[in-house]
Legacy VTK file of the C-alpha trace (Angstrom):
# vtk DataFile Version 3.0
C-alpha trace
ASCII
DATASET POLYDATA
POINTS 78 float
-71.140 -21.569 -18.390
-71.097 -25.270 -18.992
-73.557 -26.639 -16.544
-72.098 -29.883 -15.937
-68.708 -28.354 -14.878
-68.512 -28.377 -11.094
-66.614 -25.618 -8.922
-63.488 -27.290 -7.672
-62.659 -25.184 -4.722
-63.459 -25.593 -1.143
-65.808 -25.172 0.486
-67.760 -26.146 -2.487
-65.890 -29.140 -2.939
-65.260 -30.566 0.547
-62.035 -32.246 -0.214
-59.107 -31.135 -2.545
-60.283 -31.508 -6.400
-58.439 -34.780 -7.545
-56.702 -34.811 -10.854
-59.715 -36.962 -12.307
-62.126 -33.709 -11.264
-59.853 -31.109 -13.071
-59.392 -33.397 -15.960
-63.206 -33.858 -16.271
-64.076 -30.229 -15.890
-61.341 -29.482 -18.820
-62.788 -31.958 -20.907
-66.331 -30.609 -20.331
-64.963 -27.183 -21.226
-63.443 -28.248 -24.614
-66.560 -30.218 -25.560
-68.662 -27.096 -24.876
-66.150 -24.775 -26.671
-65.434 -27.004 -29.695
-69.045 -28.394 -30.026
-67.850 -32.022 -30.354
-68.759 -34.559 -27.788
-65.788 -36.631 -29.336
-63.529 -35.152 -31.784
-63.134 -36.757 -35.537
-59.528 -38.287 -35.899
-58.045 -35.529 -37.732
-58.898 -33.260 -34.665
-58.040 -35.790 -32.027
-54.466 -34.340 -31.324
-55.683 -30.708 -31.085
-58.658 -31.493 -29.204
-56.480 -33.591 -26.379
-53.669 -30.954 -26.075
-56.388 -28.361 -25.306
-57.742 -30.599 -22.586
-54.402 -30.976 -21.190
-53.682 -27.327 -21.222
-56.771 -26.440 -19.462
-56.326 -29.088 -17.050
-52.811 -27.643 -16.162
-54.307 -24.379 -15.943
-57.078 -25.268 -13.863
-54.707 -26.961 -11.334
-52.511 -23.817 -11.418
-55.700 -21.614 -10.699
-57.007 -24.172 -7.570
-53.464 -24.053 -6.261
-52.998 -20.551 -6.166
-56.569 -19.574 -4.855
-57.001 -18.280 -1.337
-60.298 -18.659 -0.075
-60.998 -16.679 3.008
-61.004 -18.752 6.339
-58.782 -21.377 4.549
-54.980 -21.720 3.973
-53.917 -22.026 0.314
-52.131 -25.197 -0.877
-48.842 -23.433 -1.037
-49.391 -22.164 2.697
-50.074 -25.655 3.710
-47.329 -27.365 2.118
-44.635 -24.592 3.288
LINES 1 79
78 0 1 2 3 4 5 6 7 8 9 10 11 12 13 14 15 16 17 18 19 20 21 22 23 24 25 26 27 28 29 30 31 32 33 34 35 36 37 38 39 40 41 42 43 44 45 46 47 48 49 50 51 52 53 54 55 56 57 58 59 60 61 62 63 64 65 66 67 68 69 70 71 72 73 74 75 76 77
């Protein structure tokens, strides 16, 4: 695991992860997997699409997780 990606769920992160937190984690993941800190121009589009897809999946995961002793986001909203 990339050491610079932090856990984004409570209680590790005391408040709800922000969109910025989620995108930063996704970017770090794509950088680690691709081996590029910044992609060349001809790889920029696929790199950016990967970051967005991973950020969306991460947000969905965090929204659906239930941590014992805490209500899920869906439960709180409902």
